[in-house]
GUVEX-494415 format. One line per 4 residues: number of its first residue (from 1); for each residue y, x, z of C-alpha. Coordinates in Angstrom, 1 decimal. Each point is the difference from the previous one (the first is absolute). Layout:
N
NUM = Y:X:Z; ...
// end
This chain:
576
1 = 65.0:80.9:93.9; 3.0:-2.2:1.1; 2.0:1.2:-2.9; -3.1:-0.8:-2.3
5 = 0.1:-3.1:1.2; 3.5:-0.8:-0.8; -0.8:1.5:-3.1; -2.3:-2.4:-1.0
9 = 1.6:-3.2:1.7; 3.1:0.5:-2.2; -2.0:1.0:-3.2; -1.8:-3.3:0.4
13 = 3.1:-2.1:0.5; 1.7:1.4:-3.0; -3.0:-0.1:-2.3; -0.4:3.9:-0.2
17 = -3.8:-0.3:0.7; -2.0:1.8:-2.9; -3.3:-2.4:0.1; -3.1:1.4:-1.6
21 = -1.5:-2.3:-2.9; -3.1:-1.1:1.3; -1.5:-0.2:-3.6; -0.1:2.0:-3.1
25 = 3.1:-0.4:-2.2; -0.9:-1.4:-3.8; 1.2:2.4:-2.7; 1.5:-1.1:-2.9
29 = 1.2:1.9:-3.1; 2.7:-1.2:-2.5; 2.1:2.7:-0.8; 2.9:0.6:-3.0
33 = -0.9:3.6:0.4; -2.3:2.2:1.7; -0.2:-1.3:3.3; -1.5:0.2:3.4
37 = -2.2:-3.1:1.0; 2.3:-2.6:1.9; -1.4:-1.5:3.2; 0.7:-3.6:0.5
41 = 2.4:-0.6:2.7; -1.7:-2.0:2.9; 1.7:-2.9:1.8; 1.6:0.9:3.6
45 = -2.4:-0.8:2.8; 0.9:-3.4:1.6; -0.3:1.5:3.5; 3.2:2.3:-1.0
49 = 2.0:-2.9:-1.2; -0.5:-1.8:3.8; 0.9:3.3:1.5; 3.0:-0.1:-2.0
53 = 1.3:-3.6:0.5; -0.8:0.4:3.8; 2.5:2.5:0.3; 3.3:-1.8:-0.8
57 = 2.6:2.0:2.0; 0.0:3.6:0.9; 0.7:0.7:4.0; 2.1:2.8:1.1
61 = -2.7:2.1:1.1; -2.3:-0.1:-3.1; 3.4:0.8:-1.9; 0.2:3.2:2.4
65 = -3.2:0.9:-0.3; -0.6:-0.2:-3.6; 3.1:1.9:-0.1; -1.1:2.5:1.7
69 = -3.3:0.3:-2.0; 2.0:0.3:-3.1; 2.3:3.0:1.5; -3.5:1.7:0.8
73 = -0.9:-0.5:-3.6; 3.3:1.4:-1.3; -0.8:3.0:2.2; -3.5:0.1:-1.1
77 = 1.2:0.2:-3.9; 2.3:2.7:0.5; -2.6:2.2:1.8; -2.1:-0.5:-3.3
81 = 3.3:1.4:-2.2; 0.9:-3.7:-1.1; 3.4:-1.1:0.7; 0.0:-3.7:0.5
85 = 3.6:-0.7:-1.1; 0.5:1.2:-3.6; 3.0:1.2:-1.8; -0.6:-2.0:-3.4
89 = -2.9:-1.1:-2.2; 0.3:-0.3:-3.6; -1.5:-3.6:-1.4; -0.4:-1.1:-3.3
93 = -0.1:-3.7:0.5; 1.0:-3.0:2.1; -2.6:-2.2:1.2; 1.7:-2.6:-2.2
97 = -0.2:2.0:-3.0; -3.5:0.8:0.5; -1.2:-4.0:0.6; 1.8:-0.4:-3.0
101 = -0.8:2.7:-2.4; -3.9:-0.1:0.7; 0.2:-4.2:0.5; -2.3:0.5:-3.1
105 = -3.5:1.8:1.6; -3.0:-2.2:0.3; -2.0:-0.2:3.1; -1.7:3.2:1.2
109 = 1.9:2.0:-2.8; 1.2:4.1:0.7; 2.7:1.4:-1.9; -1.0:3.6:1.0
113 = 2.1:1.6:-2.0; 3.0:-1.4:1.5; 2.2:2.2:2.6; 1.9:-2.0:2.1
117 = 2.0:0.8:3.3; 1.6:-2.7:2.5; 1.5:-0.3:3.2; 0.5:-3.0:2.7
121 = -0.6:-1.3:3.5; -3.9:-0.5:0.9; 0.1:-3.5:0.8; -4.0:-0.8:0.1
125 = -3.1:2.3:0.4; -3.7:-0.8:0.2; -2.8:2.7:0.1; -3.6:-0.3:-0.7
129 = -1.5:3.4:0.0; 0.7:1.9:-2.8; 2.5:-2.3:-1.5; 3.1:-1.0:1.5
133 = 2.5:-2.3:-1.6; 4.1:0.1:1.1; 2.8:-2.4:-1.2; 3.3:1.7:-0.9
137 = 3.1:-1.7:-0.3; 3.3:1.7:-1.4; 3.2:-1.9:-0.9; -1.5:-1.4:-3.3
141 = -2.9:-1.5:1.7; -4.0:0.9:0.7; -3.0:1.7:-1.1; -3.4:0.7:1.5
145 = -1.1:3.6:0.1; -3.8:0.8:-0.6; -1.0:2.8:2.1; -3.5:1.6:-0.8
149 = -1.7:2.8:2.1; -1.6:1.5:-3.1; 3.5:0.3:-1.6; 1.8:1.7:2.8
153 = -0.4:3.0:1.8; -2.0:0.2:3.2; 3.3:0.8:1.7; 2.1:-2.8:-1.7
157 = -2.7:-2.7:1.0; -0.4:1.1:3.6; 3.8:-0.2:0.1; 0.1:-3.5:-1.4
161 = -2.3:-1.2:2.5; 1.6:2.0:3.3; 3.6:-0.1:-0.4; 1.3:-2.8:-2.9
165 = 1.1:-3.1:2.0; 1.6:-3.1:-1.4; 3.6:0.5:-0.1; 0.0:3.6:-1.3
169 = 1.7:0.8:-3.2; -2.3:1.4:-2.4; 0.0:1.6:-3.4; -2.9:-0.1:-2.1
173 = -1.1:1.2:-3.4; -3.2:-0.6:-2.0; -0.8:-2.4:-3.1; -0.5:-3.8:-0.3
177 = -2.5:-2.4:0.2; -0.7:-3.6:0.2; -2.6:-1.1:2.6; -2.7:-2.2:-0.7
181 = 2.0:-2.9:2.2; 3.3:0.6:-2.5; 1.7:2.2:2.5; 2.4:2.7:-2.1
185 = -0.5:3.1:2.1; 0.9:3.7:-0.1; -3.0:1.8:0.5; 1.0:2.7:2.0
189 = -0.6:3.6:-0.8; 2.6:1.9:2.6; 2.5:-1.6:2.6; 2.4:1.2:2.5
193 = 1.2:-1.4:3.2; 3.7:0.1:-1.0; 1.4:-1.8:3.5; -2.3:-0.8:2.9
197 = 1.2:-3.4:1.5; -0.3:0.5:4.1; 0.4:-4.0:0.7; -2.0:-2.7:-1.0
201 = 0.7:-2.6:-2.6; 0.0:-3.6:1.4; -3.5:-1.9:-0.7; -1.0:-0.6:-3.8
205 = -1.0:-3.6:0.9; 3.1:-1.2:2.3; 2.7:2.4:-1.6; 3.4:0.3:1.8
209 = 0.9:-3.4:1.5; 2.5:0.8:2.7; 3.2:-1.5:-1.4; 2.0:2.6:1.8
213 = -2.0:3.0:-0.2; 0.2:-0.8:-3.8; 3.7:0.7:-0.1; 0.1:2.8:2.5
217 = -2.5:1.7:-1.8; 0.2:-1.0:-3.4; -1.6:3.1:-1.5; -3.7:-1.4:1.7
221 = 1.4:-3.4:-1.3; -0.2:1.2:-3.3; -3.1:2.1:0.3; -1.6:-3.0:1.4
225 = 1.6:-2.7:-2.2; 0.2:1.7:-3.4; 2.2:-3.4:-1.0; 2.7:1.0:2.5
229 = 0.8:2.8:-2.5; 0.7:-2.4:-3.0; 2.6:-1.7:1.7; 1.8:3.1:0.1
233 = -0.8:1.0:-3.4; 1.4:-3.5:-1.4; 3.1:1.0:2.5; 0.5:3.5:-2.1
237 = -0.4:-2.4:-3.6; 2.7:-2.5:1.6; 2.1:2.6:0.9; -0.3:1.8:-3.5
241 = 0.3:-3.4:-1.7; 3.5:-0.8:1.8; 1.0:3.6:-1.2; -0.9:-0.3:-3.3
245 = 1.6:-3.6:-0.6; 3.5:1.3:1.5; 0.0:3.2:-2.5; -0.7:-2.4:-2.8
249 = 3.0:-2.0:0.7; 2.1:3.3:0.2; 0.2:0.4:3.8; -0.1:3.5:1.6
253 = -1.5:1.0:3.5; 2.2:1.5:2.4; -0.2:1.0:4.0; 1.9:-1.1:2.4
257 = 0.4:1.1:3.6; -2.5:-1.0:2.9; 1.6:1.3:2.8; 3.6:-1.9:-0.4
261 = 3.1:0.3:2.3; 0.3:-4.0:0.0; -3.0:-2.6:-0.1; 1.1:-2.3:-3.2
265 = -1.2:-2.1:-2.7; -1.5:-2.5:2.0; 0.1:-1.7:3.4; -3.1:1.7:1.8
269 = -0.9:1.8:3.6; 0.5:4.1:-1.2; -1.8:2.9:1.4; 2.5:2.4:1.3
273 = -0.5:3.5:0.4; 2.3:3.2:1.1; 0.8:2.8:-2.0; 0.1:3.1:2.1
277 = 2.5:2.3:-2.4; 2.4:-3.0:-0.7; -0.3:-1.2:3.2; 0.2:-3.7:-1.0
281 = -2.3:-3.0:-0.5; -1.9:-0.6:-3.3; -1.4:-3.2:-1.4; -3.7:-0.2:-1.6
285 = 1.5:-2.3:-3.2; -0.9:-3.6:0.1; 1.0:-0.5:-3.7; 1.0:2.2:-2.8
289 = 2.4:-2.2:-1.2; 3.5:1.3:1.0; -1.2:3.4:-1.2; -1.2:-1.3:-3.6
293 = 3.2:-1.7:-0.3; 2.0:3.2:0.3; -2.0:1.5:-3.1; 1.4:-3.5:-2.1
297 = 3.6:0.7:1.2; -0.9:4.0:-1.1; -0.7:-1.2:-3.4; -3.8:-0.7:-0.3
301 = -0.6:-3.3:-1.2; -3.9:-0.5:0.5; -1.7:1.1:3.3; -2.7:-0.6:2.0
305 = -1.9:2.1:2.9; -3.6:-0.9:1.4; 0.3:1.6:3.5; -0.7:-1.1:3.8
309 = 1.8:-2.1:2.2; 0.1:0.1:3.6; 0.5:-2.9:2.3; -0.1:0.2:3.8
313 = -1.6:-3.8:0.1; -3.0:-1.9:0.9; -3.5:0.7:-1.3; -2.1:-2.7:-1.6
317 = -2.1:-0.5:-3.4; 3.4:-0.1:-1.8; 1.9:2.4:1.6; -0.4:3.9:0.8
321 = 2.6:2.1:1.4; -0.1:2.5:-3.5; -0.7:-1.8:-3.2; 0.8:0.7:-3.5
325 = 2.7:-1.7:-2.3; 1.1:0.2:-3.6; 3.8:-0.6:-0.1; 1.9:-0.1:-3.7
329 = 3.2:-0.4:-1.1; 1.6:-0.6:-3.2; 3.4:-0.3:-1.2; 1.7:-2.8:-1.9
333 = -3.0:-2.3:0.9; 0.2:-2.8:2.6; -3.2:-1.9:2.2; -1.3:-1.5:-3.2
337 = -0.9:3.3:-1.6; -1.7:1.0:3.5; -2.4:-3.2:-0.1; -1.1:1.1:-3.3
341 = -0.8:3.5:1.1; -1.7:-1.4:2.9; -2.5:-2.0:-2.0; -0.5:3.1:-2.5
345 = -1.1:2.4:2.6; -2.3:-2.2:2.0; -1.9:-1.2:-3.2; -0.2:3.0:-1.4
349 = -1.3:1.2:3.4; -2.3:-2.6:-0.4; -1.5:0.4:-3.3; 0.0:4.1:0.8
353 = -2.4:-0.6:3.2; -1.9:-3.4:-1.0; 0.1:-0.5:-3.3; 1.6:-3.7:0.5
357 = 2.7:-2.1:1.0; -2.0:-2.5:2.2; -1.0:1.9:3.2; -1.9:-1.1:2.9
361 = 1.5:0.2:3.5; -1.8:-0.7:3.1; -1.7:-2.9:-1.5; 3.3:-1.2:-2.2
365 = 0.6:0.6:-3.6; 3.5:1.0:-0.6; 1.2:0.0:-3.6; 2.4:2.5:-0.9
369 = 0.6:-1.1:-3.4; 3.7:-0.4:-0.7; 2.1:-1.6:0.1; 0.1:-0.3:4.2
373 = 1.4:-2.7:1.3; 4.1:0.5:1.1; 1.4:-2.3:2.6; 2.9:0.0:2.6
377 = -0.4:0.3:3.8; 1.9:-3.1:0.6; -2.2:-1.9:-2.3; -3.5:1.5:1.5
381 = 1.5:-1.0:3.5; 0.6:-3.5:-1.4; -3.0:-0.6:-1.6; -1.7:1.3:3.3
385 = 2.0:-1.9:2.6; 2.3:-2.4:-1.8; 2.9:1.6:1.5; 3.0:1.0:-2.4
389 = 1.6:2.8:1.8; 2.9:0.0:-2.7; 1.3:-3.0:2.1; 0.7:1.4:3.3
393 = 2.8:2.3:-1.8; 1.0:2.4:3.1; -1.4:-2.2:2.5; -2.6:2.4:2.0
397 = -0.8:-2.5:2.8; -0.9:-2.8:-2.6; -2.2:2.1:-1.8; -1.4:1.4:3.3
401 = -0.7:-4.0:1.1; -1.4:-0.7:-3.1; -2.9:2.2:0.2; -0.9:0.1:3.2
405 = -3.7:-1.1:0.6; -0.6:1.9:-3.4; -0.1:3.5:1.8; -2.5:0.4:2.6
409 = 1.9:2.4:1.8; 3.4:-1.3:-0.9; 1.4:0.7:3.7; 0.2:3.6:-0.8
413 = 0.3:0.1:-4.1; 2.7:-2.5:-0.1; 2.3:1.3:2.9; -0.2:3.4:-2.3
417 = 1.6:-1.7:-3.1; 3.6:0.5:-0.2; 0.4:-2.0:-3.3; -1.5:-2.7:-2.2
421 = -1.2:2.5:-2.2; -2.0:1.6:2.4; -1.4:-3.4:1.6; -1.1:-0.5:-4.0
425 = -1.8:3.4:0.0; -1.8:-0.8:3.1; -1.1:-3.2:-0.9; -1.3:1.8:-3.5
429 = -1.9:2.8:1.6; -1.5:-2.5:2.2; -0.9:-3.2:-2.0; 0.0:1.2:-3.6
433 = -0.7:3.8:0.0; -3.8:-0.5:0.3; -0.4:-2.7:-2.5; 1.0:2.1:-3.0
437 = -3.3:1.1:-1.1; 0.5:0.4:-3.9; 2.8:2.2:-0.9; 3.5:-1.5:0.8
441 = 3.7:1.3:-0.4; 1.8:-1.0:2.9; 3.7:-0.3:-1.0; 3.3:-0.2:1.0
445 = 0.1:1.2:3.9; 2.9:-0.8:2.3; 2.8:2.4:0.2; -0.6:1.0:3.7
449 = -3.3:1.3:-0.4; 0.6:2.0:-3.1; 2.5:2.5:0.7; -0.4:1.9:-3.2
453 = -0.2:-2.7:-2.5; 2.4:-1.3:-2.5; 1.8:-3.0:0.6; -1.7:-2.9:-2.0
457 = 1.8:-0.9:-2.9; -0.6:-3.5:0.1; -0.5:-1.5:3.6; 2.6:1.6:3.1
461 = -1.7:1.3:2.8; -3.4:1.0:-1.9; -0.7:3.3:-1.7; -1.7:1.2:-2.8
465 = -3.2:1.0:1.6; -3.3:-0.5:-0.3; -3.4:0.9:1.9; -3.3:-0.4:-1.7
469 = -3.2:-1.5:1.7; -3.5:0.1:-0.7; -2.7:-1.5:2.4; 2.4:-0.6:2.5
473 = 1.3:3.9:0.5; 3.2:1.3:-1.5; -0.7:2.6:-2.7; 3.7:0.7:-1.0
477 = 3.7:-0.4:0.8; 2.9:0.1:-2.8; 3.5:-0.4:-0.7; 2.8:-0.6:-2.2
481 = 1.7:3.3:2.1; 3.3:-0.6:1.7; 2.3:3.0:-1.6; 3.5:-1.4:1.7
485 = 0.6:2.9:2.8; 2.0:-2.3:2.2; -2.3:-3.0:-0.4; -2.5:2.7:0.7
489 = 1.5:1.3:3.3; 0.7:-3.6:1.4; -3.7:-0.8:-0.6; -1.1:3.1:2.2
493 = 2.6:-0.8:2.5; -1.1:-3.4:0.6; -3.9:1.2:-0.2; 0.9:2.3:2.9
497 = 1.6:-2.6:1.8; -3.1:-2.6:-0.6; -1.9:3.4:1.6; 2.2:0.4:3.2
501 = -0.5:-3.8:0.6; -3.6:0.3:-0.2; 0.1:3.1:2.3; 1.9:-2.0:2.4
505 = -2.6:-3.2:-0.3; -2.7:2.6:0.4; 1.8:1.6:3.3; -0.2:-3.8:1.3
509 = -3.8:0.0:-0.4; -0.1:-2.2:-2.7; -2.7:1.2:-2.6; 0.9:0.2:-4.2
513 = -2.6:-1.1:-2.3; 1.5:1.9:-2.5; -1.1:3.1:1.8; -3.4:-0.7:0.0
517 = 0.0:-0.6:4.3; 0.9:3.7:0.6; 2.6:-0.7:3.1; 2.5:3.1:-0.9
521 = -0.1:-0.8:-4.1; 3.6:0.2:0.5; 0.6:2.7:2.5; 0.9:2.8:-2.9
525 = 3.6:0.1:-1.3; 1.0:-0.8:-3.5; 2.8:1.8:-1.6; 1.7:-0.4:-3.5
529 = -1.2:2.5:-2.8; 3.6:1.1:-1.0; -1.1:2.4:-2.6; -1.7:-2.7:-2.0
533 = 2.8:-2.4:0.3; 2.3:3.2:-1.4; -2.6:0.3:-2.4; 0.8:-3.8:-1.0
537 = 3.5:0.9:-0.4; -0.2:2.1:-2.6; -1.5:-2.8:-1.9; -3.9:-0.8:-0.8
541 = -0.7:-2.3:-3.1; -1.1:-3.4:0.6; -3.9:0.5:0.5; -3.3:-1.9:1.3
545 = -2.1:1.9:2.4; -3.9:-0.7:1.1; -2.3:1.4:2.9; -3.8:-1.0:-0.6
549 = -2.4:0.7:2.9; -2.8:1.7:-1.5; -2.3:-0.1:3.2; 0.1:-3.8:-0.3
553 = -0.7:0.3:-4.3; -3.3:1.9:0.9; -1.1:-2.5:2.6; 0.5:-2.7:-2.7
557 = -1.7:2.0:-2.6; -3.0:1.5:2.2; -0.3:-3.4:1.7; 0.5:1.7:3.4
561 = 1.1:-2.4:3.0; 2.0:2.8:2.1; 2.3:2.5:-1.0; -1.9:2.8:2.0
565 = -2.9:-0.6:-2.7; 2.1:1.6:-2.5; 2.1:2.7:1.9; -2.4:2.7:0.6
569 = 1.3:1.3:3.4; 2.0:-3.1:1.2; 1.5:0.1:3.5; -2.3:-1.2:2.8
573 = 0.7:-0.5:4.0; -1.4:2.9:1.8; -3.6:-0.4:1.4; -0.3:-0.7:3.6
// end
């Protein structure tokens, strides 16, 4: 009896109760072929809606009880000779195809001669004596199943009432009809439980609202909030459009190692692992740059790679320890070429996914119409602060004194700055970056923070480098690539010295903002990538290269506030 009470309570909680209608059904017949009489679908009893709304969450005990009941149903089904975990189901249509193909039917019309077969997850269920309505959802949409006792075998109708729950995956076949209320339905003649769901779905009227649980159980999030799947469909379109764009410009896609002997191509803290057979440390790549440049040395003139990057750093709405980029390199071009390529990629992706170049992002209209604004870092900082960094020369102390008070944490961030270029970049990131809402190319970065970029041909101390900002966040980073092997070695050596100095600073207990607040961000060692330097000595053609953050681009095109919204399974803290 106790099990029966639990079953009744859980059935009421999730709308599984088959309430019998208290008045006779009105019969209507309007057929495009010989068809059975069509009962009018009654509206859902108001008390059932109140029951659903009252159950905004499912406790652990409820969940365990429901699971136990459903496991019992699995046993009973097998005892009756049914396999509740099928091997396949032959379907003729998706729900979207049916909705489009039979949109012309009028209310009450039945197409008895049509035979269709669909499959999907049951997301709603209502029972009225000899009539059961269910809503099934597949990858393309939803459609109603109209299940009438007279159209099913006695065994099937009893199975329908006793064993099918919301969440089950069902295959159904039958004809097509549109109810008197205008609901296109599959008039079910046969069905089969394809997968028996053991756990209850979130309440229909409240959904899955716990943000942390949505990220941890993305599969439940996608079931409860179907629009979430649209984000990942858009993401797939973005990646596809990027690939088409690159191939249309004659680039070829290549693959480079994820496990590397030295972490290079960017300044970031790597993940370190140990290879037992080789008895050596390996690093998950922090960029694909250095291996792609080796491809240029080898004679491939236009290459790109779409791949996962790994950085052992902080987590935020903009940062995930693993993320996806595209990096591309083109021989015989400079960073002007990459500005044009960035505009081409982003606008093509916008048109492919949105069909327009003016989009809404978190309440702000973003215009992607070309050409985009182009300003130097020096001019943007001067415009925002009134400070002309070109006047300081190499006097880093004068630059620090000029900006004290601009930075809320200047005592730590300024102490870590070893050059005027570093101070300039600190002010830019703190004061200017968040104001760059409309697409903006920020040009000509200091050489101290750009170890892989070619020196600017017109301005000493600067490089031919840009970063693309949209909505206050970096989307892309590009250079006229440094091809001088002697200069490159010197830059790398200086970068290692800077890293070692930061390690010493961190050892004294001073925290650098560049490490996003991790006290041991510089505890790892940095070594020269001698093989890359050797490749440059064989000669790399003049070239430009760019990396674009695909996750952030998808955030922009899906109006997503957090990077976790566009990564199917983001890295999260361990649950306590």
